[in-house]
N, C-alpha and C positions, 0 to 999 in steps of 0.2 A: 227375348231370350228366356224370360221366366217361363213362358209356355213350353219351351223345349225341355226345360228341367222338369216340369210337371209331366210331360209326355214320357220322359225317361223313367221317372219314378213309377208312373202307371205301368209302363212296359215291364219294369223290374218286378212289380207286384204280380202282374199277370203271368210272367214267366215262372216265377217262384211258385205261384199257386198251381200252375200247370205241372210243374215237376212234382210238387207234393201230391197232386191227384194221380200222377203216373205211379208214384210209389205206393199209393193206395189201390192201384188198379181200377181207377174210376174212369172208364172210357165211355163215351167220346168227349166228355167235358174237358179232359186234360188237353186234348189237341186244340179245342176252341180257345181256352185260356192262354195256353202257351203260344198258339198262333197269333192271337191278338197282341201279345207282348212283343212278338217278333215284328209285327207290322208297326207298332209304336216305335221300336228301336230303329227299324229301317227308315222310317220317316225322319226321326231325329238325326240319323246319320246323313241322310240326303240333305236336309236343311242346313246342317252345320258343315257339310262337305267333309265329313269324317270317313275317309275311305276304309280304314280297318273295320269300323263299326258297320258300315254299309256292306262290306264284303261278308262279314260274319253273319249278320242277321238277314241281309238281302238274299243271300244264297240259301237260307233256311226256308224262304217262302215257297219255292217249288217243292221242297220236301213236305211241307204241311199241305200243299195242294194235293199231293199224292195221297196223304192221309185222309183228306176230305173226300177225294174221289173214291177211295176205298170204302169209306163210310157210306157214301150216297149210292154207289153202284155195286157194292158188295163183291169186289174182285176176289 
């Protein structure tokens, strides 16, 4: 369970860093950091069977995939 707490804190740090970079308009690093935090929190929600956390962060994954696709394929 200690590893999950570490994963949550890492996810929190990544999400807050991504938000900070968004406010500074530093793209695309903001979506990489924020997306990494979303993956951490989604994993933690899955492992702990926390449905609200999984719904919140798990549903953000497709949104970040759109951002990554936009970056790679220049839509």
